[in-house]
C-alpha beads as a LAMMPS data file, in Angstrom:
LAMMPS data file: protein, C-alpha beads

52 atoms
51 bonds

1 atom types
1 bond types

-500.0 500.0 xlo xhi
-500.0 500.0 ylo yhi
-500.0 500.0 zlo zhi

Masses

1 110.0

Atoms # bond

1 1 1 -243.771 -399.306 225.095
2 1 1 -246.416 -399.349 227.840
3 1 1 -246.267 -402.405 230.059
4 1 1 -247.205 -403.887 233.393
5 1 1 -244.234 -405.271 235.269
6 1 1 -243.583 -407.369 238.337
7 1 1 -240.395 -406.835 240.307
8 1 1 -238.945 -409.181 242.906
9 1 1 -236.588 -408.437 245.792
10 1 1 -234.565 -411.329 247.194
11 1 1 -233.719 -409.225 250.253
12 1 1 -237.377 -408.718 251.137
13 1 1 -238.676 -411.856 249.406
14 1 1 -241.500 -409.665 248.104
15 1 1 -243.036 -408.754 244.747
16 1 1 -244.062 -405.322 243.452
17 1 1 -246.441 -404.690 240.529
18 1 1 -246.199 -401.499 238.499
19 1 1 -246.979 -399.851 235.158
20 1 1 -244.660 -397.789 232.983
21 1 1 -243.988 -396.580 229.465
22 1 1 -240.196 -396.685 230.122
23 1 1 -239.527 -399.838 232.120
24 1 1 -235.755 -399.623 232.448
25 1 1 -235.774 -396.021 233.668
26 1 1 -238.521 -396.940 236.103
27 1 1 -236.483 -399.907 237.395
28 1 1 -233.532 -397.596 238.085
29 1 1 -235.902 -395.271 239.945
30 1 1 -237.107 -398.158 242.115
31 1 1 -233.525 -399.083 242.968
32 1 1 -232.773 -395.561 244.242
33 1 1 -233.835 -394.365 247.668
34 1 1 -235.926 -391.570 246.084
35 1 1 -238.605 -394.074 245.120
36 1 1 -241.831 -394.676 247.013
37 1 1 -241.791 -396.109 250.518
38 1 1 -242.300 -399.768 249.566
39 1 1 -239.558 -400.133 246.953
40 1 1 -237.154 -397.948 248.948
41 1 1 -236.890 -400.780 251.495
42 1 1 -234.525 -402.696 249.169
43 1 1 -232.197 -401.939 246.271
44 1 1 -232.049 -405.406 244.739
45 1 1 -235.257 -405.234 242.663
46 1 1 -235.131 -407.359 239.518
47 1 1 -237.640 -407.769 236.726
48 1 1 -239.665 -410.929 237.333
49 1 1 -242.272 -410.544 234.559
50 1 1 -243.196 -408.038 231.827
51 1 1 -246.654 -407.916 230.250
52 1 1 -246.739 -405.657 227.196

Bonds

1 1 1 2
2 1 2 3
3 1 3 4
4 1 4 5
5 1 5 6
6 1 6 7
7 1 7 8
8 1 8 9
9 1 9 10
10 1 10 11
11 1 11 12
12 1 12 13
13 1 13 14
14 1 14 15
15 1 15 16
16 1 16 17
17 1 17 18
18 1 18 19
19 1 19 20
20 1 20 21
21 1 21 22
22 1 22 23
23 1 23 24
24 1 24 25
25 1 25 26
26 1 26 27
27 1 27 28
28 1 28 29
29 1 29 30
30 1 30 31
31 1 31 32
32 1 32 33
33 1 33 34
34 1 34 35
35 1 35 36
36 1 36 37
37 1 37 38
38 1 38 39
39 1 39 40
40 1 40 41
41 1 41 42
42 1 42 43
43 1 43 44
44 1 44 45
45 1 45 46
46 1 46 47
47 1 47 48
48 1 48 49
49 1 49 50
50 1 50 51
51 1 51 52
């Protein structure tokens, strides 16, 4: 299912907006250090909102 998602990090107190067809795999990617520079700054990203 394609969706837009908003993640939140308590550590950074920041939000991140993304798009994916496989949200839960993408969330795991964001939590790993291999992700892009912004989301690599924290590993506590949680789903704040999903828009399908």
